[in-house]
C-alpha positions in Angstrom: 0.0 0.0 0.0 1.5 3.3 -1.1 1.8 6.0 1.8 2.8 9.6 2.1 6.3 9.0 3.6 8.3 11.8 5.4 12.0 11.4 5.2 14.0 13.6 7.6 17.8 13.1 7.3 19.3 12.8 4.0 23.0 12.1 4.5 25.2 9.1 3.7 22.6 6.5 4.5 19.3 8.5 4.5 19.4 9.8 0.9 19.9 6.4 -0.9 16.9 5.1 1.4 14.8 7.9 0.1 15.7 7.4 -3.3 14.9 3.6 -3.1 11.5 4.6 -1.5 10.7 6.9 -4.6 11.8 4.0 -7.0 9.3 1.9 -5.3 6.4 4.4 -6.1 6.1 5.9 -2.5 5.5 9.8 -2.2 8.5 11.0 -0.3 8.5 14.4 1.4 12.1 15.3 1.9 13.6 17.6 4.7 17.1 18.2 5.6 19.3 21.2 6.4 21.4 20.3 3.3 19.3 21.8 0.7 21.4 20.1 -2.1 20.4 16.7 -0.8 16.9 17.6 -0.7 17.1 19.1 -4.2 18.5 15.7 -5.4 15.4 13.9 -3.9 13.1 16.5 -5.4 14.6 16.1 -8.8 13.9 12.4 -8.9 10.2 13.1 -7.8 10.4 13.8 -4.1 8.3 16.7 -2.5 10.4 19.6 -1.0 9.3 20.5 2.7 10.6 23.4 4.1 9.7 22.8 7.8 9.0 20.0 10.2 5.4 21.1 10.2 5.0 20.6 6.6 6.6 17.1 6.7 4.2 16.3 9.7 1.1 17.5 7.9 1.7 15.8 4.7 2.8 12.5 6.1 1.1 9.1 7.1 4.6 7.7 8.0 7.8 9.8 9.0 11.3 8.3 8.9 14.0 10.0 10.9 17.8 9.1 9.9 19.9 11.5 11.9 23.3 11.5 13.7 22.3 11.4 17.4 19.7 11.2 20.0 20.0 15.0 20.3 19.1 15.5 16.8 16.2 13.0 16.9 14.7 14.5 20.0 15.1 18.1 18.7 13.1 16.9 15.5 10.5 15.0 17.0 9.9 16.3 20.5 11.4 19.9 20.3 9.6 23.3 20.3 8.9 22.8 16.6 9.0 19.2 16.5 6.8 16.7 14.7 4.9 15.9 17.9 3.1 19.2 17.7 1.9 18.7 14.0 1.5 15.1 13.3 -2.0 13.7 12.6 -3.0 11.1 15.1 -2.2 7.7 14.2 1.1 8.7 12.3 3.8 6.2 12.6 7.3 7.8 13.2 10.0 5.4 12.3 13.4 6.3 13.8 16.1 4.5 11.7 19.1 6.4 13.4 21.3 4.6 16.2 20.1 5.6 19.7 20.2 4.1 23.2 17.1 2.0 24.2 16.7 4.6 27.0 16.3 7.5 24.4 14.0 5.6 22.1 11.5 4.5 24.9 11.6 8.1 26.1 10.5 9.3 22.5 8.0 6.4 22.2 6.3 7.1 25.4 6.0 10.9 24.5 4.5 10.0 21.2 2.0 7.6 22.7 0.6 10.3 24.8 -0.2 12.3 21.7 -1.8 9.3 19.9 1.3 8.8 17.8 3.2 5.6 17.3 7.1 5.0 17.1 9.0 2.1 15.9 12.7 2.2 16.7 14.3 0.5 13.6 18.2 1.1 13.3 19.9 -0.5 10.2 23.2 -2.3 9.6 25.0 -2.7 6.2 26.6 0.8 5.7 26.2 3.0 2.6 26.5 0.1 -0.1 23.4 -1.8 1.4 21.5 1.4 1.7 22.1 2.1 -1.8 21.1 -1.4 -3.2 18.2 -1.7 -0.7 19.6 -4.8 1.3 20.0 -3.4 4.7 19.3 -5.5 7.9 16.8 -3.7 9.9 16.0 -4.4 13.7 12.8 -3.1 14.9 11.2 -2.5 18.3 7.6 -1.6 18.7 4.1 -3.0 18.5 3.5 -5.7 16.0 0.4 -3.9 14.5 2.6 -0.7 13.7 5.2 -2.9 12.3 2.9 -4.8 10.0 1.4 -1.5 8.6 4.7 -0.3 7.4 6.2 -3.6 6.4 6.1 -2.7 2.8 8.5 0.3 3.6 11.0 -1.8 5.4 11.0 -4.4 2.6 11.9 -1.6 0.1 14.8 -0.6 2.2 16.2 -3.9 3.4 16.1 -7.6 2.7 16.1 -8.7 6.3 13.7 -7.0 8.7 12.9 -8.5 12.0 10.6 -7.1 14.8 12.8 -7.9 17.8 10.2 -6.9 20.5 8.9 -3.8 22.1 10.0 -0.2 21.9 13.8 -0.1 22.6 14.4 -3.7 21.5 15.5 -2.5 18.0 17.9 0.0 19.5 19.4 -2.8 21.8 19.7 -5.2 18.9 21.8 -2.4 17.1 24.1 -2.0 20.1 24.9 -5.6 19.9 25.5 -5.4 16.2 27.9 -2.4 16.7 29.9 -4.4 19.2 30.3 -7.4 16.9 31.1 -5.3 13.7 33.5 -3.0 15.3 35.4 -5.5 17.3 35.4 -7.6 14.1 37.3 -4.7 12.4 39.6 -4.3 15.4 40.6 -8.0 15.3 40.9 -7.9 11.5 43.2 -4.8 11.8 45.5 -6.7 14.4 45.8 -9.5 12.0 46.7 -7.4 9.1 49.3 -5.4 11.0 50.8 -8.7 12.1 50.9 -10.1 8.8 52.3 -6.8 7.3 55.0 -6.6 10.0 56.1 -10.3 9.4 56.7 -9.4 5.7 54.0 -11.7 3.9 51.8 -10.8 1.0 48.5 -9.5 2.9 46.4 -9.7 -0.1 47.3 -13.4 -0.5 46.9 -14.0 3.3 43.2 -12.5 3.0 42.3 -14.8 0.0 43.7 -17.8 2.0 41.8 -17.3 5.3 38.4 -15.7 3.8 36.8 -19.0 3.0 37.6 -20.6 6.3 36.2 -19.8 9.7 37.8 -16.4 10.0 35.8 -15.2 6.8 33.2 -12.7 7.5 31.0 -10.0 5.7 33.2 -7.4 7.5 36.4 -9.1 6.3 35.2 -8.9 2.6 33.8 -5.3 3.1 36.8 -3.8 4.8 40.0 -5.6 3.7 39.9 -4.6 0.1 39.3 -1.0 1.0 42.1 -1.1 3.6 44.5 -2.4 1.0 43.6 0.4 -1.2 44.0 2.9 1.5 40.4 4.0 1.0 39.0 5.4 4.2 36.2 7.3 2.5 33.3 7.0 5.0 30.4 4.5 4.7 30.3 4.3 8.5 32.4 7.0 10.1 34.4 6.6 13.2 32.7 9.5 15.1 29.3 8.0 14.5 30.4 4.4 15.4 32.1 6.0 18.5 28.7 7.5 19.5 27.2 4.1 19.2 29.9 2.5 21.3 29.5 5.2 23.9 25.7 4.3 24.0 26.8 0.7 24.3 29.0 1.2 27.5 26.4 3.6 28.9 23.6 1.0 28.5 25.8 -2.0 29.8 27.0 -0.1 32.9 23.3 0.7 33.7 22.3 -2.8 33.6 25.4 -4.4 35.1 27.2 -5.9 32.2 31.0 -5.5 32.1 32.2 -5.2 28.4 36.1 -5.3 28.6 36.9 -5.7 25.0 34.3 -2.9 23.9 35.6 -0.5 26.6 39.0 -1.0 25.0 37.6 -0.4 21.6 36.0 2.8 22.8 39.5 4.1 24.0 40.8 3.2 20.4 38.1 5.4 18.8 39.0 8.3 21.2 42.7 7.8 20.2 41.8 8.1 16.5 39.7 11.0 17.0 42.7 12.8 18.7 44.7 11.8 15.8 42.4 13.5 13.5 40.8 10.3 11.9 37.1 11.1 13.3 35.6 11.4 9.7 37.4 8.3 8.3 35.4 5.1 7.7 35.6 2.7 10.8 37.8 0.5 8.6 40.2 3.2 9.7 40.6 1.6 13.0 43.7 -0.2 11.3 45.4 3.1 11.5 45.5 2.9 15.3 47.3 -0.4 15.2 49.6 0.8 12.3 50.9 3.6 14.5 51.7 1.2 17.1 53.7 -1.2 15.0 55.3 1.5 12.7 53.9 -0.2 9.6 51.1 0.6 6.8 49.0 -2.2 5.6 48.7 -2.0 1.8 51.1 0.7 1.6 54.7 1.7 2.0 55.9 0.1 5.2 58.1 2.2 7.5 59.5 -0.9 9.0 58.8 -4.5 8.4 60.5 -7.7 9.7 60.8 -10.9 7.4 59.9 -14.1 9.0 
């Protein structure tokens, strides 16, 4: 069923998602402070909204894809937020990566205004946002989920209702632990192989079909070997997610020793001016420690 879909946040992930909705025949009402991104969506059939009020009044469903909880709360609950203008029964789908505490707070406020919320963060990065094959983990009521399932099917190939509000956000935190620690472990291995003087590309080809193989390995190693750290998932955004992980874990009594070390690695990379690099750039932390460069000119290497 076709719906009027408001889309707020046309960044690295949001813009290709909005374009996929247009391709599927949905009406997309676009809003972003980046007017060039809005005009690109409008040029392909989207509707230009000049305010959050316009988005709210024209939409049956509103998707937010924003950098942080601060931005989502301002857009949804702020003085000029969606909550003041949206029609009763409107479903707001937040596809950003928030803490479950923030997601539940927003959902509770919306419910008091006869509005619904689904927290529906995604995994897969820019490539999967572009080709519409994201993994989407959803928290909220089943009836709200079913009413917008066609939208999720357009944006992703694997969408699961995990549980009530906050459940999708919690699943995303778990996802971010696995993805980013995987990159960190991979980085340690690549730096070891480089320092030992073996052909890292051949090593990658040798191990990728075994138990060490993973989607992360195949997505990030080729880019690291090319020294390509153009962001699909930026270090500063992932640092925000891992900060949410640690805050949530501490609040419920879960020690996360590996993840806490990962957060310090992100802070070190930020101080080193790498915050806007792709999170595959975690390898640069280990390279600096070992004084080598994977896929580039090695400052120092030791042949076995």
